C-alpha positions as CSV (number, residue, x, y, z in Angstrom):
1,M,-0.1,0.1,0.1
2,G,1.2,3.4,-1.0
3,V,0.6,5.9,1.8
4,Q,3.6,8.5,1.2
5,A,3.4,11.4,-1.0
6,G,6.1,12.1,-3.3
7,T,7.4,15.1,-1.7
8,P,8.9,16.6,0.4
9,R,12.0,14.2,0.6
10,L,12.3,12.4,4.0
11,V,15.4,12.2,5.7
12,L,16.5,10.7,9.0
13,A,19.3,12.2,10.7
14,S,20.5,8.9,12.3
15,S,22.8,5.9,11.6
16,S,20.7,3.9,14.1
17,A,19.7,0.6,12.4
18,T,16.7,0.1,14.7
19,R,15.3,3.5,13.8
20,R,15.7,2.9,10.0
21,T,13.9,-0.5,10.7
22,L,10.9,1.2,12.3
23,L,10.4,3.6,9.5
24,E,10.9,0.7,6.8
25,R,8.1,-1.2,8.7
26,A,5.8,1.4,8.4
27,G,6.2,1.7,4.8
28,L,8.0,4.9,4.5
29,A,10.6,5.9,1.7
30,F,13.2,7.8,3.4
31,E,17.2,8.1,3.3
32,A,19.4,8.0,6.4
33,F,22.5,10.2,7.0
34,P,24.5,10.1,10.4
35,A,24.6,13.7,12.0
36,A,28.2,14.8,13.0
37,V,27.4,16.4,16.3
38,D,29.5,15.9,19.6
39,E,26.8,14.4,21.8
40,A,29.0,14.1,24.8
41,A,29.9,17.6,25.1
42,L,26.2,18.7,24.5
43,K,25.2,16.4,27.3
44,E,27.9,17.7,29.5
45,A,26.9,21.3,28.8
46,A,23.2,20.5,29.4
47,Q,24.2,18.8,32.9
48,S,26.3,21.3,33.9
49,E,23.5,24.3,33.1
50,G,21.0,22.4,35.2
51,I,19.0,21.7,31.9
52,P,16.2,19.2,32.4
53,P,16.5,15.9,30.5
54,A,13.6,16.4,28.2
55,D,14.9,19.8,27.2
56,A,18.4,18.0,26.8
57,A,17.2,15.4,24.6
58,L,15.4,18.1,22.5
59,I,18.6,20.1,22.1
60,L,20.6,16.9,20.9
61,A,17.8,15.8,18.5
62,E,17.5,19.3,16.8
63,A,21.3,19.7,16.7
64,K,21.3,16.4,14.6
65,A,18.3,17.5,12.4
66,E,19.9,21.0,11.7
67,R,23.3,19.6,10.9
68,V,21.9,17.1,8.3
69,G,19.3,19.8,7.3
70,R,22.2,22.1,6.2
71,R,23.0,20.1,3.0
72,M,19.3,19.5,2.1
73,P,17.1,22.5,3.1
74,E,14.2,21.2,0.8
75,A,14.1,17.9,2.7
76,L,11.9,17.1,5.7
77,V,14.6,16.1,8.2
78,I,14.0,13.9,11.5
79,G,16.2,14.3,14.4
80,C,16.2,11.9,17.4
81,D,17.7,11.5,20.7
82,Q,17.3,9.3,23.7
83,L,18.6,9.9,27.2
84,L,18.5,7.1,30.1
85,V,17.4,8.7,33.3
86,C,17.3,7.1,36.7
87,R,17.1,8.2,40.2
88,M,19.7,6.7,42.6
89,D,19.9,6.1,46.3
90,D,21.5,9.6,47.0
91,G,18.1,11.0,45.4
92,F,19.8,12.5,42.4
93,E,18.9,11.5,39.0
94,R,21.8,9.9,37.0
95,W,22.2,10.2,33.0
96,F,23.3,7.0,31.6
97,D,25.2,6.9,28.1
98,K,25.9,4.1,25.6
99,P,28.3,1.7,27.8
100,A,31.9,1.9,26.4
101,D,32.6,-1.9,26.7
102,M,31.2,-4.9,28.2
103,E,32.6,-4.2,31.7
104,A,30.9,-0.9,31.6
105,A,27.5,-2.5,30.3
106,R,27.6,-5.0,33.1
107,A,28.4,-2.4,35.7
108,Q,25.2,-0.2,34.1
109,L,22.9,-3.1,34.2
110,L,23.9,-3.8,37.9
111,A,23.1,-0.1,38.7
112,L,19.6,-0.3,37.2
113,R,18.7,-3.6,38.5
114,G,15.7,-3.2,40.8
115,R,15.0,0.3,39.5
116,T,12.5,2.1,37.4
117,H,14.3,4.2,34.7
118,R,12.8,6.8,32.2
119,L,14.0,6.7,28.6
120,V,13.6,10.4,27.6
121,T,13.0,10.1,23.8
122,A,12.9,13.3,21.7
123,T,12.0,13.9,18.2
124,V,12.5,16.7,16.0
125,A,11.3,17.6,12.3
126,R,13.0,20.6,10.4
127,R,12.4,21.8,7.0
128,G,13.9,24.8,5.2
129,G,16.0,25.8,8.1
130,V,13.4,26.0,10.9
131,R,12.0,23.3,13.4
132,I,8.1,22.5,12.4
133,W,7.5,19.9,15.1
134,Q,8.9,18.2,18.2
135,D,7.7,15.5,20.3
136,V,9.0,14.1,23.7
137,S,7.9,10.7,24.7
138,T,8.9,9.2,28.1
139,P,8.5,5.5,28.6
140,R,9.4,3.9,32.0
141,L,11.0,0.6,32.5
142,T,11.3,-1.6,35.7
143,M,14.1,-3.9,35.8
144,R,13.7,-7.0,37.9
145,E,16.0,-8.1,40.8
146,F,18.0,-10.7,38.3
147,S,20.8,-12.8,39.6
148,E,24.4,-12.2,38.5
149,A,24.5,-15.4,36.9
150,F,21.8,-14.6,34.6
151,L,23.5,-11.1,34.0
152,D,26.5,-12.8,32.6
153,A,24.7,-15.2,30.5
154,Y,22.7,-12.7,29.1
155,L,25.9,-10.4,28.5
156,A,27.6,-13.4,26.8
157,A,24.5,-14.2,24.7
158,E,23.9,-10.6,23.3
159,G,27.4,-9.5,23.0
160,E,28.8,-6.2,21.8
161,V,25.8,-5.3,19.9
162,L,24.7,-4.0,23.5
163,L,27.1,-1.2,23.3
164,G,25.0,0.4,20.5
165,S,22.2,1.1,23.1
166,V,21.9,3.8,25.7
167,G,20.5,1.2,28.0
168,G,23.0,-1.6,27.4
169,Y,20.0,-3.7,26.7
170,R,17.7,-4.6,23.5
171,L,14.0,-4.9,24.5
172,E,13.4,-6.3,21.1
173,A,15.7,-9.2,21.8
174,L,17.2,-11.1,24.9
175,G,16.7,-7.8,26.9
176,V,13.2,-8.3,27.5
177,H,14.2,-10.8,30.2
178,L,15.6,-7.9,32.2
179,F,12.2,-6.6,33.0
180,S,9.3,-6.8,35.2
181,R,7.2,-4.0,33.9
182,V,7.4,-1.6,30.9
183,E,5.0,1.4,30.5
184,G,5.0,3.4,27.2
185,E,5.0,2.9,23.5
186,H,7.3,0.1,22.1
187,S,8.9,2.1,19.3
188,A,9.6,4.9,21.7
189,I,11.5,2.6,24.0
190,L,13.6,1.5,20.8
191,G,14.2,5.2,19.9
192,L,11.7,6.8,17.5
193,P,8.1,7.1,18.7
194,M,6.2,6.1,15.5
195,L,2.6,7.0,16.4
196,P,3.3,10.7,17.3
197,L,5.7,10.9,14.2
198,L,3.0,9.3,11.9
199,G,0.3,11.6,13.3
200,F,2.6,14.7,12.2
201,L,3.3,13.3,8.8
202,R,-0.3,12.9,8.2
203,G,-1.0,16.3,9.5
204,H,1.6,17.8,6.9
205,G,0.5,15.6,4.0
206,V,3.6,13.6,3.9
207,V,1.5,10.1,4.3
208,Q,-2.4,9.8,3.6
209,G,-4.8,10.9,6.4
């Protein structure tokens, strides 16, 4: 079924295979380009300035869409970002990044074990040099009190593919075994909230209403 208009050109400002798959499964024709932005520096600046996670994720998503959109101002460019935020025993919220290696992934999952964390998932659309739409979805996920033996088996089975995820897990794969409760749209957990995005695309005539 062809549901998409011929114009504008739809571009995803991301190298994420998962986000590409979500768009493909929705039958959308698009191009994908990685956005060369210093995510670590932007996150560090946001935290040092006390910017809330939702605003920080929007800043990052906008930076990615803006960078890619410079080369193709006529296109509708979608930028995305996701932050993992968890309140720790000291009462402060900690922001987690993609683990650098398997040892870091193990430590991160142990820190999240038995806790509820939020995946602050921001999406921005830009065209003609301006932002025309934004969305922030915040799924909540509760990790069960899994054993360290299970964790080691899980890490061995999944391998370094986990290092591409901000949570150190893939809910769409073996990562589902880590959780006791999940609240929120599944695609938002994967990094691109499809229901709000499709609503926006319908409203702007990119796909049929």
